[in-house]
FIDORO-623981 format. One record per residue (C-alpha): residue in one letter; residue number from 1; x, y, z. Coordinates in steps of 0.25 Angstrom, whole numbers. Example, Ala and Ser with C-alpha at 12.3 -4.5 7.8 and 13.67 -1.06 7.14 Angstrom:
A,1,49,-18,31
S,2,55,-4,29
# end
This chain:
M,1,118,293,169
R,2,126,283,162
F,3,121,274,150
T,4,129,262,146
K,5,120,255,135
A,6,108,258,127
H,7,102,247,118
S,8,90,252,111
Y,9,83,265,107
T,10,71,269,98
I,11,71,283,92
A,12,59,289,83
F,13,61,299,72
P,14,51,306,63
S,15,56,298,50
G,16,58,284,57
V,17,62,277,69
I,18,76,273,74
L,19,77,260,81
L,20,89,255,88
A,21,88,240,88
M,22,89,233,101
A,23,103,228,105
S,24,104,213,107
H,25,104,215,123
A,26,93,221,131
V,27,92,235,136
A,28,101,238,148
D,29,93,238,162
M,30,90,251,168
R,31,97,254,182
S,32,100,265,192
L,33,112,273,190
D,34,122,271,201
D,35,129,282,209
S,36,141,283,199
E,37,132,284,187
M,38,124,295,194
A,39,137,303,196
S,40,138,305,181
V,41,125,314,182
S,42,126,328,188
G,43,116,339,188
Q,44,121,352,195
S,45,119,362,183
G,46,114,352,174
I,47,116,337,171
T,48,129,329,167
L,49,127,316,160
E,50,138,306,158
M,51,136,294,150
D,52,144,283,144
L,53,135,279,132
G,54,135,266,124
V,55,124,263,114
T,56,123,252,105
A,57,112,247,95
D,58,111,236,85
R,59,104,245,75
V,60,98,259,73
S,61,87,260,62
Y,62,80,271,55
F,63,68,268,47
D,64,62,276,36
D,65,49,272,29
G,66,52,258,33
Q,67,66,257,28
G,68,78,257,38
I,69,92,260,40
H,70,100,253,52
L,71,112,258,59
E,72,118,246,65
A,73,127,244,77
F,74,125,257,83
R,75,134,261,95
V,76,137,273,103
G,77,148,272,113
S,78,163,273,114
A,79,172,276,102
S,80,184,270,108
D,81,178,258,114
S,82,167,250,106
S,83,161,245,119
G,84,162,258,127
T,85,153,270,129
A,86,154,285,125
H,87,155,295,137
H,88,145,306,137
L,89,145,318,146
V,90,133,328,145
K,91,131,340,154
V,92,116,345,153
D,93,112,359,157
I,94,100,368,155
G,95,103,382,152
S,96,96,395,158
D,97,89,396,144
A,98,84,382,146
S,99,94,377,136
L,100,99,363,137
N,101,115,362,137
L,102,122,349,135
D,103,138,348,137
Y,104,142,335,132
L,105,155,326,131
V,106,155,314,123
E,107,167,305,123
D,108,172,293,114
R,109,158,291,107
R,110,156,282,95
I,111,143,282,87
E,112,143,270,78
F,113,134,262,68
G,114,140,249,64
D,115,132,249,51
I,116,121,256,44
R,117,111,247,36
L,118,98,249,28
A,119,86,240,29
G,120,84,232,16
A,121,99,231,14
P,122,103,219,23
G,123,118,216,24
L,124,123,230,20
G,125,127,241,28
I,126,132,256,26
G,127,143,254,36
G,128,146,259,50
M,129,149,272,56
Y,130,155,277,69
F,131,157,291,75
D,132,167,293,87
H,133,168,306,94
S,134,169,313,107
L,135,161,326,109
Q,136,161,338,119
G,137,151,349,117
F,138,138,356,121
L,139,123,357,116
N,140,114,368,120
I,141,99,366,117
K,142,89,377,118
S,143,74,378,115
G,144,70,386,103
G,145,75,385,89
A,146,76,394,77
V,147,61,395,74
G,148,55,394,87
G,149,54,389,101
E,150,52,374,97
G,151,66,372,92
Y,152,79,371,99
T,153,93,378,98
F,154,106,371,100
D,155,120,375,102
T,156,131,365,102
A,157,146,363,101
Y,158,155,351,102
T,159,169,346,100
M,160,171,332,94
T,161,184,324,96
G,162,188,310,93
G,163,179,309,82
R,164,179,297,72
L,165,168,295,61
G,166,169,281,53
Y,167,162,273,43
R,168,165,258,42
T,169,161,247,32
N,170,165,233,33
G,171,175,235,43
N,172,182,247,36
E,173,181,261,40
V,174,184,275,37
F,175,183,286,48
L,176,185,300,52
D,177,195,300,63
G,178,199,310,74
I,179,187,319,72
T,180,186,332,80
M,181,175,343,78
D,182,171,356,85
V,183,156,360,82
E,184,148,372,87
A,185,134,374,83
L,186,126,385,90
G,187,112,390,88
I,188,107,377,81
T,189,91,377,80
L,190,82,365,79
D,191,67,368,75
V,192,55,361,69
V,193,50,369,57
D,194,37,363,52
D,195,41,348,51
T,196,56,351,49
L,197,67,350,60
R,198,76,362,57
L,199,90,363,62
N,200,97,376,60
A,201,112,378,63
P,202,116,392,62
R,203,131,390,64
V,204,139,377,66
V,205,154,378,67
G,206,164,367,68
N,207,178,361,65
W,208,182,347,63
Q,209,194,338,60
V,210,196,323,56
D,211,210,318,59
A,212,209,307,49
I,213,200,299,40
R,214,204,285,43
Y,215,202,271,36
S,216,202,257,42
G,217,201,244,34
N,218,203,236,47
P,219,189,230,53
L,220,196,230,67
N,221,197,246,66
H,222,184,253,70
G,223,184,268,73
V,224,199,268,77
S,225,210,277,71
V,226,221,266,72
D,227,221,252,66
A,228,218,241,76
G,229,229,232,70
T,230,241,241,68
G,231,237,253,77
A,232,241,262,65
L,233,232,274,62
L,234,222,271,51
P,235,225,277,38
S,236,219,291,36
Y,237,213,298,24
G,238,217,311,30
G,239,210,321,40
L,240,199,332,39
S,241,196,345,46
G,242,187,357,44
Q,243,178,367,50
Y,244,164,373,47
D,245,154,384,50
L,246,141,382,45
S,247,126,384,47
S,248,114,375,43
R,249,99,372,43
T,250,94,358,42
D,251,79,354,41
I,252,76,340,44
A,253,62,334,41
A,254,55,321,41
G,255,53,314,28
G,256,62,307,18
R,257,61,307,2
N,258,51,296,4
G,259,43,295,17
Q,260,51,295,30
G,261,65,301,31
L,262,72,314,33
R,263,73,327,26
I,264,85,337,28
D,265,86,351,22
N,266,99,359,26
E,267,106,372,23
T,268,120,374,27
T,269,129,386,26
I,270,144,384,28
H,271,150,396,33
S,272,164,391,33
A,273,171,377,33
S,274,184,370,30
F,275,188,356,26
L,276,202,351,27
Y,277,208,337,23
H,278,221,333,30
D,279,231,323,24
D,280,242,322,34
A,281,247,336,35
N,282,241,341,22
V,283,228,348,21
I,284,218,351,10
A,285,208,361,15
L,286,195,367,10
R,287,193,380,17
D,288,183,392,18
I,289,171,383,14
T,290,158,390,14
G,291,145,386,7
T,292,130,382,9
Y,293,122,370,5
K,294,107,367,6
V,295,102,353,7
N,296,87,352,2
D,297,78,340,5
L,298,88,329,9
R,299,80,317,13
L,300,84,304,21
D,301,77,291,19
V,302,79,276,21
T,303,74,272,7
S,304,80,265,-6
D,305,88,270,-17
W,306,85,270,-32
Q,307,89,255,-32
N,308,80,252,-20
R,309,91,249,-11
P,310,89,253,4
A,311,96,266,7
L,312,96,279,16
A,313,93,290,6
L,314,97,304,6
T,315,90,311,-5
L,316,92,326,-8
G,317,83,336,-13
S,318,94,346,-17
M,319,107,352,-11
E,320,114,365,-15
G,321,125,374,-10
H,322,139,380,-12
F,323,152,378,-6
N,324,165,387,-6
I,325,178,382,-2
G,326,187,394,-1
A,327,200,387,-1
I,328,206,374,-4
E,329,219,372,2
M,330,230,361,-1
G,331,245,359,2
V,332,254,362,13
N,333,252,377,13
G,334,236,376,11
K,335,237,382,-3
N,336,223,386,-8
V,337,218,379,-21
G,338,206,389,-22
E,339,192,390,-19
V,340,180,381,-23
N,341,165,384,-23
V,342,154,374,-26
S,343,139,376,-28
F,344,130,364,-30
L,345,115,360,-31
F,346,111,345,-30
G,347,97,342,-34
D,348,89,333,-43
R,349,92,335,-58
M,350,92,328,-71
F,351,105,324,-78
N,352,105,316,-91
G,353,90,314,-91
R,354,90,308,-76
T,355,86,315,-63
Y,356,96,314,-52
T,357,94,317,-38
N,358,103,317,-25
A,359,102,305,-16
I,360,110,296,-8
Y,361,105,282,-4
L,362,114,276,7
Q,363,115,261,7
G,364,123,250,14
G,365,133,241,8
G,366,143,249,0
H,367,151,241,-11
A,368,146,227,-12
D,369,159,220,-10
A,370,164,229,2
G,371,156,223,12
P,372,142,224,18
Q,373,145,238,24
G,374,146,251,15
L,375,138,263,10
R,376,131,264,-3
L,377,126,277,-8
A,378,116,276,-20
A,379,118,291,-24
E,380,112,300,-34
W,381,116,315,-36
S,382,112,327,-44
L,383,121,339,-44
Q,384,113,349,-51
R,385,124,360,-52
A,386,137,364,-45
D,387,147,374,-48
V,388,161,372,-43
S,389,171,384,-43
Y,390,185,385,-41
K,391,192,399,-37
E,392,206,402,-36
D,393,214,415,-35
G,394,200,422,-36
N,395,197,415,-49
R,396,185,405,-51
V,397,181,394,-60
I,398,168,387,-59
F,399,165,373,-63
S,400,150,376,-67
G,401,138,368,-68
L,402,143,355,-62
Q,403,132,344,-62
S,404,133,330,-57
W,405,123,318,-56
G,406,124,303,-53
R,407,118,291,-47
G,408,124,278,-41
D,409,130,270,-29
V,410,141,275,-21
T,411,147,265,-11
V,412,155,268,2
N,413,164,257,9
V,414,176,257,18
T,415,184,246,12
R,416,198,239,14
D,417,208,234,4
E,418,202,221,-1
V,419,195,214,-11
R,420,180,210,-8
G,421,170,204,-17
G,422,179,206,-29
T,423,180,221,-26
R,424,193,228,-23
F,425,192,237,-11
Y,426,203,247,-5
D,427,205,253,9
G,428,196,265,11
L,429,183,272,9
R,430,177,266,-4
V,431,167,274,-12
G,432,161,266,-23
F,433,153,269,-35
E,434,142,260,-41
G,435,134,263,-53
V,436,136,278,-52
S,437,131,286,-64
A,438,135,300,-63
G,439,139,313,-70
Y,440,143,327,-69
R,441,145,339,-78
I,442,151,353,-77
N,443,145,365,-86
G,444,158,372,-87
L,445,167,382,-80
R,446,164,396,-76
V,447,176,405,-73
G,448,175,417,-63
S,449,160,416,-59
E,450,147,408,-60
D,451,142,417,-71
A,452,155,416,-80
K,453,154,410,-94
L,454,153,394,-94
Q,455,166,388,-100
G,456,173,375,-102
G,457,186,371,-95
T,458,183,360,-86
E,459,190,351,-96
L,460,203,357,-90
L,461,200,347,-78
L,462,201,335,-87
A,463,215,332,-82
L,464,209,330,-68
G,465,199,320,-73
F,466,187,330,-73
Y,467,177,330,-84
P,468,167,342,-87
A,469,156,331,-88
Y,470,155,316,-84
E,471,145,306,-84
F,472,148,291,-79
E,473,144,279,-72
L,474,153,275,-61
D,475,157,263,-53
G,476,169,260,-44
H,477,175,265,-31
V,478,185,275,-25
T,479,191,270,-12
L,480,198,281,-2
G,481,208,275,6
A,482,215,282,18
G,483,230,287,17
G,484,237,294,5
A,485,250,293,-1
S,486,256,295,14
G,487,248,297,27
E,488,234,302,26
G,489,227,303,12
I,490,218,295,3
T,491,220,283,-5
V,492,211,281,-17
N,493,208,268,-24
S,494,197,268,-35
D,495,190,260,-46
I,496,181,268,-55
R,497,173,264,-67
I,498,165,274,-76
R,499,155,269,-87
N,500,148,277,-97
G,501,155,290,-94
K,502,154,303,-102
A,503,164,313,-98
A,504,167,327,-105
I,505,181,331,-109
I,506,175,344,-113
A,507,161,348,-112
D,508,152,360,-115
P,509,143,365,-104
Y,510,130,358,-102
D,511,122,371,-99
K,512,127,384,-106
G,513,116,392,-99
A,514,104,388,-108
G,515,101,375,-101
E,516,107,361,-101
I,517,113,355,-114
R,518,121,343,-118
Q,519,135,344,-115
K,520,145,343,-127
G,521,159,341,-126
L,522,170,330,-128
W,523,166,318,-120
I,524,172,304,-116
S,525,160,296,-117
E,526,156,281,-115
L,527,167,281,-105
E,528,171,269,-97
Y,529,182,272,-86
D,530,189,263,-76
A,531,198,269,-66
H,532,206,263,-55
L,533,214,270,-44
R,534,224,264,-34
D,535,230,270,-22
M,536,228,285,-26
T,537,232,293,-14
I,538,227,307,-11
D,539,234,316,-1
A,540,235,330,3
T,541,249,335,2
E,542,258,347,4
D,543,255,351,-10
G,544,240,348,-11
L,545,232,335,-15
A,546,240,323,-20
M,547,234,311,-27
V,548,243,299,-31
T,549,238,287,-38
G,550,244,273,-36
E,551,238,267,-48
A,552,227,271,-57
W,553,221,265,-70
S,554,209,268,-79
T,555,203,265,-92
M,556,194,276,-99
D,557,186,271,-110
I,558,180,282,-118
G,559,169,276,-127
N,560,168,289,-135
L,561,175,302,-135
R,562,164,311,-139
V,563,163,326,-144
G,564,150,333,-142
D,565,139,325,-135
K,566,144,315,-124
S,567,135,304,-129
K,568,133,306,-144
G,569,145,315,-148
R,570,155,311,-159
S,571,165,301,-154
F,572,181,301,-155
G,573,180,287,-152
R,574,184,278,-140
F,575,196,281,-131
V,576,201,273,-120
L,577,211,278,-110
Q,578,218,269,-100
K,579,227,275,-88
Y,580,236,268,-78
E,581,244,277,-68
T,582,252,274,-56
G,583,257,285,-47
S,584,250,296,-54
S,585,246,308,-45
M,586,238,321,-44
A,587,241,333,-35
I,588,232,345,-33
I,589,240,357,-28
P,590,234,371,-24
G,591,239,382,-33
G,592,237,383,-48
A,593,246,388,-59
G,594,251,400,-52
N,595,258,409,-63
V,596,256,405,-77
C,597,262,410,-90
V,598,251,407,-101
G,599,255,407,-115
G,600,270,410,-113
Q,601,281,406,-104
G,602,288,412,-92
S,603,288,411,-77
S,604,285,426,-75
A,605,275,435,-80
T,606,286,443,-88
A,607,291,430,-95
C,608,278,425,-98
Q,609,273,438,-104
A,610,286,439,-112
T,611,282,426,-119
G,612,268,430,-122
G,613,262,423,-110
I,614,252,427,-100
W,615,256,427,-85
E,616,245,422,-76
T,617,246,422,-61
R,618,235,412,-57
G,619,237,413,-42
D,620,240,404,-31
E,621,227,396,-30
G,622,223,385,-40
I,623,225,370,-42
T,624,237,362,-48
V,625,235,348,-51
R,626,247,339,-53
L,627,245,326,-60
E,628,255,315,-62
K,629,250,304,-71
K,630,260,292,-71
L,631,255,283,-82
A,632,260,269,-79
R,633,264,258,-89
A,634,253,248,-93
L,635,251,237,-83
N,636,240,230,-90
D,637,228,233,-100
T,638,220,241,-89
R,639,232,248,-82
K,640,239,256,-93
N,641,238,269,-100
A,642,232,268,-114
F,643,224,276,-123
S,644,215,271,-135
W,645,206,278,-145
E,646,196,270,-153
T,647,188,274,-165
N,648,179,269,-176
R,649,173,258,-167
Q,650,162,249,-172
L,651,148,251,-168
D,652,139,241,-161
G,653,124,239,-164
I,654,119,251,-158
G,655,130,260,-163
N,656,140,261,-151
P,657,155,259,-154
V,658,161,246,-150
N,659,174,248,-143
G,660,186,241,-148
T,661,181,240,-163
G,662,188,253,-168
T,663,201,258,-172
G,664,210,263,-160
L,665,223,270,-156
V,666,229,265,-143
L,667,240,271,-135
N,668,244,260,-125
D,669,252,260,-112
I,670,255,275,-110
Y,671,264,278,-98
T,672,273,288,-92
S,673,287,287,-87
D,674,299,295,-83
G,675,307,290,-95
G,676,316,281,-88
D,677,320,272,-76
F,678,326,283,-66
D,679,324,276,-53
G,680,331,263,-57
D,681,319,253,-55
G,682,319,248,-69
L,683,306,254,-73
E,684,303,267,-80
D,685,300,278,-70
N,686,286,285,-71
A,687,287,295,-60
F,688,284,308,-68
G,689,271,303,-76
I,690,263,314,-83
R,691,263,327,-74
T,692,252,337,-76
D,693,250,350,-68
L,694,237,357,-69
A,695,236,371,-62
V,696,222,375,-62
D,697,218,390,-60
V,698,207,400,-63
Y,699,213,411,-70
Q,700,212,422,-80
T,701,216,419,-94
K,702,218,426,-108
V,703,207,422,-118
L,704,208,427,-132
K,705,197,428,-143
K,706,199,418,-154
Q,707,192,425,-165
D,708,187,439,-169
G,709,172,443,-167
P,710,162,439,-157
D,711,163,427,-148
S,712,152,417,-145
L,713,146,427,-135
G,714,147,439,-144
V,715,159,446,-138
V,716,167,452,-149
G,717,182,452,-149
A,718,194,450,-159
K,719,203,437,-160
G,720,214,438,-149
D,721,206,448,-140
E,722,207,444,-125
K,723,194,441,-117
I,724,192,449,-105
M,725,181,447,-95
D,726,172,460,-93
T,727,160,460,-84
G,728,155,472,-92
A,729,155,465,-106
A,730,143,458,-111
Q,731,148,444,-110
G,732,157,447,-98
Y,733,170,448,-107
R,734,176,455,-119
Y,735,188,454,-128
T,736,199,464,-129
S,737,212,464,-138
N,738,220,473,-128
P,739,216,469,-113
T,740,220,479,-103
P,741,226,474,-89
G,742,212,475,-83
D,743,207,466,-94
L,744,218,456,-91
N,745,213,455,-77
N,746,199,451,-83
R,747,204,439,-92
P,748,194,427,-91
L,749,196,418,-80
G,750,199,403,-84
F,751,201,389,-78
A,752,216,388,-80
V,753,224,376,-80
K,754,239,376,-82
A,755,244,362,-86
R,756,257,355,-87
S,757,259,341,-91
R,758,273,333,-91
F,759,278,319,-93
K,760,292,313,-95
E,761,288,301,-103
L,762,275,296,-109
S,763,275,283,-116
I,764,265,275,-125
N,765,268,260,-126
N,766,261,258,-139
I,767,251,265,-149
D,768,241,255,-156
L,769,232,257,-167
V,770,219,248,-165
H,771,211,242,-177
P,772,198,235,-174
T,773,202,223,-182
G,774,218,224,-182
G,775,219,227,-168
A,776,230,235,-161
Q,777,243,239,-169
T,778,254,246,-162
A,779,257,259,-170
V,780,267,265,-160
Y,781,276,257,-150
G,782,280,267,-139
V,783,278,282,-138
K,784,286,290,-128
M,785,284,305,-125
Q,786,293,312,-116
N,787,295,325,-108
F,788,282,332,-111
D,789,278,345,-104
I,790,265,351,-108
R,791,260,364,-102
A,792,246,371,-104
N,793,238,382,-99
L,794,223,381,-100
T,795,212,390,-96
A,796,197,388,-98
T,797,189,401,-100
P,798,176,404,-107
I,799,178,406,-122
P,800,165,411,-129
# end
């Protein structure tokens, strides 16, 4: 039997009807098979079917409560020849147990949709998708499921080669290239339980690899690895690989959130898994992954979002689970950073007087200027709680009580380097943000275990741009281009604007155990922030992960620096910080501080102790972050490094301060240099910048009592006594003036950061004093600071 063309089908489902629109030509005439075609069918110990399949349809439509989604330009055929067919060879046998056995071979097949459109949104498309592959495997089907004889049991295994999975908008595409996969799933059962279709997979194992994630901005390229014009390999973001061993149960029922649709419930256990990112010869590996997750009441509807825009809606009742990554390896020798564990619960919750849910509404169009094709996600999320823990060398720190919420539009387009409709686009996958209002907060740190005392310490991460709490309104984009500093990798261009921001520099817990309270702390509020990034490369290297910035500039306008309440606390005034950097970098390297002399000096335990220090062996794991900030000289009023402080502003009619009406201090045109022109190009060199090394570990530390008498928890001790953890004590610790060697092994665990910051020369062009009526007057012309080397050891521990 040989099929060459197929033109129309109609398939009915419980929640709607799929209709393939008729092609422009009539259905092919039926005819008898000739001898050569009959030769492809055999039936000695079964039946062998050989088919060359080519299927096209103008449109595939799905309707739900009268609203439709259309998959246009549908095609099944050859992956290598757009007008060719895909070869299928299927051997069918009936086993002695009445099972149906299928051995199959699929060669050079592409399944493709040219565009996906929603009824009610004419002219806009989500974009096209295609899937290339060759398959070889088997499928065994037996009667009888897990709950009775009415169901079915499946055994299957297959190998996929030559895979390619792509997403295309407006002639540009990003695709996974060179996909290979081996999968085995035995004992899968399919049953109907009441009105629910239940699919149970007791064990699914597999491994997979993606040779490269490629980008094309040439409309002539479609589903190919090399450019049609130059013949060169298309640029790559890098490759991926992994393996998994899991089991799951999925329930599927008819009925959406409103009327027709689909409901899905799922429970999955990950027995083992790994995930690797390949950048040329370098690898970042997540290994020994285990965990479980449960999806409850996920609904699929064709409906409208909160702005009454047609959409394919995925709305979630709740989702909870936990994951553990046993090892994060980087660098040429695969050195371990440590272990990470995440537990989470997504569910409806009220934040700041408003209830948030979890939903994604898929729409066509993307960014308005990028072209008619693209993806728009009207998204809302509510993370009720999450705990993220980091463990290294057996010691653990927990970022406890993470919550997040938000709502807004996220757009996705594959774009090329051009200006369209007044908007600047870049090569790559563009993720845009439009009207996103969001926030997050962390309750604090717990060191050692989930029931350890809640403490501060998240402010130690401010150097990496992480705030303990943050609320904001967001617009802008991040575009991920293919290719790093050399070879594979990622290039990032972005423009971000934040409005009405409130970020905590230091914050108390929002829940100390007796219910939620308003957080107090030191806040940057009424924040307006504009940030721009050009040609930042991200690469996996022999040392770890490297990020190098081509050019970056930003303006952070802090309307009020408040203490206490984030909205009504007393203000230190207005602060404006401008940054302009060229060639700055950040490297994340496995391994923390190693051996450290705290409170003394010396490169050995003996030398350290001789100077009154404490010798700490912090182990082989941990993280070191190396920052190089190269502050460039002012290019214009927006690209420069400057700092200003304004106080005593006049108030408007409703009592709000008016910017620019007070007195101020301005440090203008701040920049780094090497102190001379050493390469002979006539310009002062700026190769060193400000170099900061942050070594992060979880380690025990010495904690001394600050005063005589009981502390806030009633534990009595004298000033200078050392705190020792003791599970037999009433509060889990005690004080002692003469700790024994055993006591020293029970010192409190802390979140430890060893820091060193250096620069050769830091200059300030001028320091001005600003008066509301007299204007700016220069107080100091030129300030230079040279050869700074600052070192610090900071450890965050609970202090009652």
